[in-house]
N, C-alpha and C positions, 0 to 999 in steps of 0.2 A: 657279433659283439663289438668288434673293432669299428664296423660301420656305424653302429648305434652310438658308440663313444665319440666318434667324429662329429656326428650330428648334434650331440649334446654340447660339444665344445663350440660348434658353429653357432648354435642358438645362444649360448652364453655370450659369445663374442658380439653377436648382433644386439643383444640386450644391453651390453656394456656400451656399444657405440651409440645406441639410442639414448641411454642415460647421459652420456657425454654431450650429445646434441641438445638435450633438454636443459642441462645445466648451463651450457654456453648461451642458449637463447635467454635464460633467466638473467644471467649477469649482464648480457647486452641490454635487456629491457631496463634493469636497474640503473645501468650507466646512462641510458637515454633520459631517465626521469630526473637525474641530478644535474639540472642546468643552473648556470649563474644568472645574475641580473643583467638585463640589457641596459643600454645607455638611457633609453627613455624611462625605464623603471627607476633608474638611479636618480635622474633629474626630477621626476615626480616626487620621489621620497624626500629629496633635499628641499624641494619647494614646500612640502607639507611640514617638514621639520622647521623650516624658516618661519612659516606662518604661526606655528605653535609657539616658537620662541619669542617672536615679536609680540604676540598676544599676552604671553606670560609676563614679559618685561613691562608692557604697558600697565598690566594689573598691579605689578609690584610697585612701579613708580606712582601709580594712583594712590595706593595704600600709604606710601611714604609721604606724599603730598598732603593727603587727608590727615595723617597723624601730625604733621607739622602745623597744619591749619588749626587742628583741635588744641594743640599745645599753645598756639598764639591766642586763641579764643579764651582758653583757661587763664592765661596770663592777664589778658585785658579784664576779664571778669573779676579775678582776684584783686587786681589793682583798684577797680571800682569799689569792691566790697571793703577793702582796707580803708579807702578814703572816706567812705560813708560811715563806717564803723568808728573811725577816728573822730569824726565830727560829732557823731551821736554820743560817744563816750565823754567827750569834752563837755557837751551840753548837759548830760545827765549829772555830772559831778560838779558843774559850775553853778553860779547863782547871779543875782542882780542882772537880769536880762534887759537889754536896751535895744530898741529897734531904730533903724535909720540913724545910727550913731555917727557923729562927725567930731573927732577929737579937736581940742584946742592945744596950741603949742605948750602952754604952761600947766596943763591939766595933770593932776596926780591920780594915783589909784583911789585915794580917799575921796577926791572930787568926783570920780566916776561913780563910786558907790552911793554918794549922796544925791546923784541926779535922779529925777523922777523916772518911774518905770518906762513910760513912753510907748508901751505896746498895747494894742487892743486886739482881742482874738478875732474880731470881725473884719480886720483889715490885714490881708496877707502882705508881707513885705519880702524883699529879696536879700536883706542883710540883717544879721543878728550879732550883737556884741554882748559879751558876758565876762564875768570874772572867772577865770579858769583856775581850778585847783588840782589839775591833773599832775602837776609836778610836786605835789605834797604841800609843804608850808610856803612855797614860793608862789604867790598869787600874781597872775598876769591878766591883762585885758586881751581877750581874743575876739576877733570879728570874722564871721563867715559871710561871704557875699557872692552872689551870682554875677559873672562878668562875661560880656561878649563885646570885645573891642570893635569899634567902627571899622568896616571894611573886611572883617574876618567872619568866617562861617562857623568857627568852632567856639562854643561856649564852655566855660569852666567855672569851678568853685575856687575863689581866691580866699586864702587865709592870711590874716594880718595879726601879728602879735605886738602888743604894746607893753613895754617894760619901763620901769622907773630908773632914771639915771640922774642923780643929784636933784631929785625932786621934779624932774621933767619926764614926759612920756616920749619914748622913741619907738620906732616900729620896724618890723621885718615883714616883708610881703612876699608870698610865693604861691603858685597855683597848687591846690590840693589834689586836683584830678589831672590825669594824663591829657595834655592838650593835643596829642597826636592821634590817639586811638579811642578817646572818649569825648563825645560831643554832647555837652549838657544843653538841652534846648530851653529848659526853664526850671527854675527852682524858687519856691516860696515858703516862708515860715508864717505860721499862725501861732501867736503866743497867748496863753492864758496865764495872767499874773498870779492866779491863786489867791488864797487868803492867808496872811501871816499868822504865826502862832500868837503874837502879841500885837495889840494896836499901839498907837502913838503914846498912849498914857501908860503902857505896860500892863494893860489888862488882858488876860488870856482870852483868845478868840474861842467862842463856843463851837465854831464850825470851820476849823482850819483846813486848808488844802494846799498841796504842793503845786508850784508852778509847772506848767507843761508846755511843750512846743510841738506843734503839728507840722510835719515836714512833707512837702510834695516836690517830687523831682521826676523829670522825664528827659530822655535823651537817646542817643544811639551809640552803640559800641562798634568800633571799626577795627579791621586788620588790613594794613597796607592800603589805606584809603578806600577799602571796600566795606560797605555797610553789612554787618553780620547779624545784628539783632537790635531791635528797639527795646527799651526798658522803661518801666514806670515804677517809682518807689513812693510808697505812702506809709508813713509811720508816725506814731505818737511817742514823744520823748518826755518822760516824767523825771523831774529833778529828784535825785536820791539823797541830797544833803538836807539838813533841817532848813526850813523856810526862813531865809534871812532878809527877804525883801521888805 
């Protein structure tokens, strides 16, 4: 029995030693698999990260540049729309249209109204003068004209305002469109005088019609001297006030 007991103890000891060896081999294997990055791996990782960051930065800068460009384009288009709408609104609410108008130093507003119409629908012209009522009861003579100074590539719409001062007509002249970012290539008016409500003898006209102005305009919108878009405007402007011509 004692011999058997010793054998059992020996067997258990052998098994324990074997288990210890197995555990030791396992932990050694686990230790060998947990390696760090080598210098080459670190450099490759940094290079990939740098490429990704440069690409992402380029995309972000491109988006910012595109957004600024779009804002500039919107600003140019809004300025053009405002200029054209201002002119159209003035023509709609005005009357006594005159084409190729040249004022005289002593001419008054009443003299202007008494002038013959002077416009024919078959002959396009590049300037139009009228009595503006856009300021309410204060009537002024306003002239719109296409201008392209000699030696300059940029064309524009010029607005001239004539007002009475002691019975004489004075003027204020300024460009209606942006001369930096908007290039007006051409502009022409075609005027239909219409038929007045009453003839010279005060007899009611059986077929009256309002005066109307046909506007044609083409040009180029620019941002920082770079052409961004060509435009062509074609519209018919009908007078909204009673026919006083």
